[in-house]
C-alpha positions as CSV (number, residue, x, y, z in Angstrom):
1,M,-0.1,0.0,-0.1
2,T,1.5,3.5,-0.9
3,T,0.9,6.0,1.7
4,R,0.4,9.5,0.6
5,V,1.7,12.5,2.6
6,Q,-0.8,15.2,2.9
7,F,0.3,18.7,2.0
8,R,-1.8,21.6,3.0
9,Y,-1.3,24.7,0.8
10,T,-1.7,28.1,3.3
11,N,-2.5,31.5,1.8
12,P,-0.5,34.8,2.4
13,A,-2.9,36.2,4.9
14,S,-2.6,32.9,7.4
15,Q,1.4,33.0,7.0
16,R,1.2,36.9,7.6
17,S,-0.6,36.3,10.9
18,T,1.8,33.2,11.9
19,G,4.6,35.5,11.7
20,V,2.8,38.3,13.9
21,A,2.2,35.8,16.6
22,L,6.0,34.5,16.1
23,A,7.2,38.2,16.7
24,G,5.8,38.3,20.1
25,V,6.8,34.9,21.6
26,A,9.9,34.4,23.6
27,S,10.3,30.5,23.5
28,I,12.7,29.4,21.2
29,G,10.7,26.3,20.7
30,L,8.4,28.4,18.7
31,L,11.2,29.6,16.4
32,A,11.0,26.3,13.9
33,P,8.0,27.8,12.1
34,A,9.8,30.8,11.3
35,L,12.8,29.1,10.1
36,A,11.1,27.7,6.9
37,H,12.6,29.5,4.1
38,A,13.2,32.7,6.3
39,Y,17.1,32.0,6.3
40,E,19.3,34.7,5.0
41,T,22.7,34.2,2.9
42,D,25.9,36.1,2.7
43,Q,27.8,36.2,-0.6
44,L,29.9,39.3,0.3
45,T,31.9,38.0,3.2
46,D,34.9,36.3,1.6
47,R,33.4,36.5,-2.0
48,L,36.9,35.7,-3.4
49,V,37.4,32.6,-1.5
50,P,37.3,30.0,-4.4
51,L,34.2,27.5,-4.5
52,R,34.4,24.4,-7.0
53,D,31.2,24.7,-9.3
54,A,28.8,22.1,-7.9
55,A,26.3,22.1,-11.4
56,L,27.0,18.8,-12.5
57,D,26.1,16.9,-9.1
58,A,23.3,19.7,-8.6
59,D,21.7,19.0,-12.0
60,E,22.1,15.2,-11.5
61,R,20.1,15.4,-7.9
62,V,17.6,17.3,-9.4
63,D,17.1,14.6,-12.1
64,E,16.8,12.0,-9.6
65,L,14.0,13.9,-7.7
66,L,12.4,14.6,-10.9
67,I,12.4,11.3,-12.1
68,R,10.8,10.0,-8.4
69,A,8.0,12.5,-8.7
70,L,7.1,11.8,-12.3
71,W,7.0,8.1,-11.2
72,K,4.3,9.3,-8.5
73,T,2.3,11.3,-11.3
74,N,2.2,8.4,-13.7
75,Q,0.8,6.0,-10.7
76,Q,-1.3,8.3,-10.0
77,T,-2.9,9.1,-13.2
78,H,-1.9,5.9,-14.9
79,C,-0.8,8.1,-18.1
80,K,-4.4,8.6,-18.9
81,A,-5.2,12.0,-17.4
82,T,-5.7,15.2,-19.3
83,V,-2.7,17.8,-19.9
84,E,-4.0,20.2,-17.4
85,R,-5.0,17.6,-14.8
86,T,-1.4,15.8,-15.0
87,R,0.5,19.3,-14.7
88,R,-1.4,19.8,-11.5
89,V,-0.5,16.1,-9.9
90,L,3.1,16.6,-11.5
91,A,3.5,20.0,-9.9
92,E,2.5,18.9,-6.5
93,D,4.9,15.9,-6.7
94,V,8.0,18.0,-7.9
95,F,7.1,20.2,-4.8
96,K,6.9,17.6,-2.3
97,Q,10.3,15.3,-3.5
98,T,12.5,19.0,-4.0
99,A,10.7,20.8,-0.7
100,F,10.0,18.1,1.9
101,P,10.8,19.4,5.3
102,T,14.0,17.9,6.2
103,Y,16.3,18.2,9.3
104,V,19.9,18.9,8.9
105,P,21.4,17.9,11.7
106,E,25.2,18.9,10.8
107,R,23.9,22.6,11.1
108,G,23.0,22.3,14.8
109,E,19.8,22.2,17.0
110,F,17.9,24.8,15.8
111,A,20.3,25.7,12.5
112,G,19.3,22.5,11.1
113,L,15.3,23.6,11.0
114,G,13.7,24.9,7.9
115,Y,15.3,23.1,5.0
116,G,13.6,21.5,2.0
117,A,15.0,18.3,0.5
118,Y,17.0,19.9,-1.9
119,A,18.5,22.4,0.3
120,A,19.2,19.8,2.6
121,W,21.1,17.9,0.2
122,L,23.1,20.8,-0.7
123,E,24.0,21.7,3.1
124,T,25.2,17.9,3.5
125,D,26.4,16.4,0.2
126,P,30.3,16.0,0.1
127,R,30.2,16.3,-3.5
128,V,29.2,20.0,-2.9
129,D,31.9,22.6,-1.9
130,R,30.4,25.2,0.7
131,R,31.2,28.2,2.2
132,E,30.0,28.1,5.8
133,H,30.0,30.6,8.6
134,G,31.2,29.1,11.7
135,A,30.6,31.4,14.7
136,F,28.8,34.0,12.9
137,D,31.7,35.3,11.0
138,D,29.3,36.9,8.3
139,I,28.0,40.3,7.7
140,Y,25.2,39.9,10.6
141,H,27.6,38.6,13.1
142,D,26.5,41.3,15.5
143,L,22.8,40.8,15.4
144,R,20.9,39.1,18.2
145,P,17.5,37.8,18.4
146,R,15.9,40.7,19.4
147,D,17.2,42.6,16.4
148,A,16.1,39.8,13.9
149,L,14.9,36.7,15.2
150,V,16.1,34.1,12.7
151,L,19.5,35.9,12.0
152,G,20.0,36.4,15.6
153,T,19.5,32.8,16.2
154,V,20.8,30.7,13.7
155,G,22.8,32.8,11.5
156,V,23.0,32.4,7.7
157,C,22.9,29.5,5.3
158,S,25.8,28.2,3.3
159,T,26.9,29.6,0.2
160,V,27.4,27.3,-3.0
161,R,28.4,28.0,-6.5
162,I,26.3,26.4,-9.3
163,A,26.4,27.3,-12.9
164,N,29.3,29.5,-12.1
165,I,26.7,31.3,-9.6
166,L,27.1,32.1,-6.1
167,M,24.0,31.8,-4.0
168,G,22.8,30.6,-0.8
169,T,21.4,27.3,-0.3
170,D,18.0,29.3,0.6
171,K,17.6,30.0,-3.2
172,P,17.0,26.5,-4.3
173,D,14.5,25.9,-1.4
174,H,12.7,29.6,-2.9
175,F,12.6,28.0,-6.3
176,W,11.2,24.8,-5.3
177,A,9.0,25.8,-2.5
178,Q,8.1,29.3,-3.2
179,G,7.7,28.8,-7.0
180,Y,5.0,26.3,-5.9
181,D,3.4,28.7,-3.6
182,Y,3.7,31.4,-6.6
183,Y,1.9,28.6,-8.9
184,M,-0.7,27.8,-6.4
185,A,-1.3,31.7,-5.3
186,S,-1.7,32.7,-9.2
187,K,-4.3,30.0,-9.4
188,R,-1.8,27.8,-11.2
189,G,-0.5,30.2,-13.4
190,R,-3.3,31.9,-14.5
191,Q,-3.0,35.0,-12.5
192,T,0.4,36.1,-12.5
193,D,0.2,39.2,-10.3
194,R,-1.2,37.5,-7.5
195,A,2.0,35.3,-7.4
196,V,4.0,38.5,-7.5
197,Q,1.8,40.2,-5.0
198,W,2.3,36.9,-2.3
199,G,6.1,37.0,-2.8
200,T,6.3,40.6,-1.7
201,A,3.9,40.1,0.9
202,S,6.0,36.8,1.9
203,E,9.4,38.9,1.8
204,R,7.4,41.7,4.3
205,G,6.2,39.3,6.7
206,G,7.7,35.6,8.0
207,Y,10.2,35.0,5.0
208,G,11.8,38.5,5.6
209,L,11.3,41.7,7.3
210,L,9.3,40.0,10.2
211,T,11.7,37.3,10.9
212,S,15.1,38.1,9.8
213,G,15.0,42.1,9.4
214,V,15.8,41.5,5.7
215,F,13.7,42.2,2.5
216,S,15.5,39.7,0.0
217,Y,14.9,40.7,-3.7
218,A,17.4,37.9,-4.6
219,D,14.9,35.6,-2.9
220,L,11.9,37.2,-5.2
221,A,14.2,36.2,-7.9
222,A,14.6,32.6,-7.2
223,N,10.8,32.6,-6.4
224,W,10.0,33.7,-10.0
225,D,12.6,31.6,-11.3
226,G,10.9,28.4,-9.8
227,Y,7.1,29.8,-10.5
228,R,8.4,29.5,-14.5
229,F,9.6,26.0,-14.2
230,Y,6.2,24.9,-12.5
231,T,4.0,27.0,-15.2
232,Q,6.2,25.4,-18.0
233,L,5.8,21.9,-16.8
234,L,4.7,19.2,-19.7
235,T,5.5,22.3,-22.6
236,P,8.4,22.0,-24.9
237,E,10.5,24.2,-22.4
238,S,10.3,21.7,-19.8
239,P,12.6,18.8,-18.7
240,L,9.4,17.0,-17.9
241,Q,7.1,16.1,-20.8
242,R,4.6,13.7,-22.0
243,D,5.3,10.7,-24.2
244,S,3.2,9.3,-26.7
245,D,1.2,7.0,-24.1
246,G,0.6,10.2,-22.0
247,C,3.0,9.1,-19.1
248,V,5.7,12.2,-18.0
249,V,9.0,11.4,-18.9
250,L,12.4,13.2,-18.1
251,A,12.6,14.3,-21.8
252,T,15.8,16.4,-21.3
253,P,18.2,16.8,-18.5
254,F,17.5,19.2,-15.8
255,R,20.3,22.3,-16.1
256,W,20.2,24.9,-13.1
257,V,21.8,27.5,-15.8
258,D,18.5,27.4,-18.1
259,W,16.6,28.5,-14.9
260,I,18.6,30.9,-12.8
261,D,21.0,33.9,-13.2
262,E,22.7,36.7,-11.2
263,A,19.6,38.0,-9.6
264,V,19.8,35.2,-6.8
265,D,23.2,36.4,-5.7
266,E,22.9,38.8,-3.0
267,V,25.8,40.9,-4.1
268,Y,24.3,41.4,-7.6
269,N,20.7,42.3,-6.2
270,P,21.3,43.5,-2.7
271,P,18.8,43.1,0.1
272,N,16.9,46.1,2.3
273,Y,17.1,46.0,5.7
274,R,15.1,47.1,8.6
275,P,16.9,50.1,10.3
276,S,18.5,48.6,13.2
277,V,19.6,45.4,11.0
278,G,21.3,48.0,8.7
279,E,23.1,50.0,11.4
280,A,24.4,46.4,12.6
281,V,25.4,45.1,9.2
282,R,27.3,48.4,8.5
283,A,29.3,48.7,11.6
284,Q,30.5,44.9,10.9
285,L,31.5,46.1,7.7
286,A,33.6,48.9,8.9
287,E,35.1,46.8,11.7
288,H,36.6,44.4,8.5
289,R,37.0,47.5,6.4
290,A,40.8,46.7,5.4
291,Q,40.1,43.3,4.1
292,L,36.8,44.2,2.6
293,C,38.1,47.0,0.9
294,A,40.9,44.9,-0.7
295,D,38.6,42.2,-2.1
296,Y,35.9,44.8,-3.0
297,A,38.7,46.3,-5.4
298,I,38.8,43.2,-7.3
299,W,35.3,41.9,-7.7
300,G,33.8,45.5,-7.5
301,P,34.2,46.5,-10.7
302,E,32.6,43.5,-12.8
303,V,29.8,43.3,-10.3
304,N,29.0,47.0,-10.2
305,A,28.8,47.2,-14.3
306,R,26.4,44.6,-14.1
307,R,24.5,45.1,-11.0
308,A,21.7,48.0,-12.3
309,S,20.6,45.7,-15.5
310,V,20.2,42.5,-12.9
311,I,18.2,44.7,-10.5
312,A,16.3,46.3,-13.7
313,Q,15.5,43.1,-14.9
314,A,14.7,41.3,-11.6
315,A,12.5,44.4,-10.6
316,E,9.9,43.3,-13.4
317,H,8.8,40.3,-11.3
318,V,8.7,42.5,-7.8
319,S,5.3,44.1,-6.6
320,P,5.2,47.8,-6.7
321,N,4.1,47.3,-2.6
322,A,8.1,46.3,-2.2
323,P,10.3,48.8,-0.7
324,A,12.7,50.8,-2.8
325,P,16.2,49.2,-3.4
326,V,18.7,51.2,-1.3
327,D,22.5,51.0,-0.9
328,E,22.4,49.4,2.4
329,W,26.2,48.4,2.2
330,Q,27.6,51.5,1.2
331,L,30.8,50.2,0.2
332,D,31.9,52.9,-2.2
333,A,31.6,55.5,0.8
334,L,33.0,52.8,3.1
335,C,36.3,52.2,0.7
336,A,36.8,55.8,-0.5
337,G,40.6,56.9,0.2
338,T,41.9,53.4,0.4
339,T,44.5,52.4,-1.5
340,P,43.4,48.8,-3.2
341,D,45.8,46.0,-1.9
342,R,45.5,43.2,-3.8
343,A,48.0,41.4,-1.6
344,A,45.7,41.5,1.3
345,A,42.6,40.2,-0.6
346,I,41.4,36.7,0.6
347,T,43.6,33.9,-0.7
348,K,42.0,31.4,1.6
349,P,41.7,28.0,0.0
């Protein structure tokens, strides 16, 4: 007998009410619901430390999960359902396989909560090269729970390089989980504006400002990329298609390079902060000014040349209700007057 795991879709209004309740509780035991997809990430610290590109293994892992999902779909539909019905079942099965809540004990008691299955794999598989921030050695180092509930309690998730793009392990979680939320909020792709509004509400609420003090435009970019994946299921653009018998097959391998770009990198697409968080971050940057500015002299020109176009393109899928982007890090002002010292730039293996 096959046991089906039941998932219940939660609308944005109920999520916001949950977030409000969490903001007022003192018990750490109630932090777990807030952690789901509320992790933040840091691609600024140690940006020049090399990371092996995990694209081949990361793509292969997606294929494994997609094959599991299509098998479940074919089992339920018997390959005889309409395209629309098949797409609905398949979208839910993909969501279940990639975003199933998975504990990551290697990260610690509470820091291991809040991951989907695919993100948990990125955080643990030995084939994936990760930049992990031990003892909160990141731009959010000085935050405490009263400043930002999630950041002040469990810190940031790891950074990985996939398809030559630096991103937090939270971004694939946003792709699979919030991409599906967008799909559902939009009435399965029929009302895209509803999906975009849902994303802004989630970043203002339990997935962003309310729990971490951060409004992440890069999260919204990952949400949108995932939404495109779900809405294109069974179309010629999708790796998952139906064969002549009506069964779903993996027609082409999944490749992250086809679905994401620099907009999921927090340095190319920087976040907005709650005022107290912004002050703490800028103080942390100033404390490490010499090293940071040495690094910035190397990577800054390339990023700055591309950043405006990346932000502009990503902004097409952000609700007008989102806060206007601001320069929270103020790196040009921080590094003004410094002499670039390439010898001081990070050279850690």
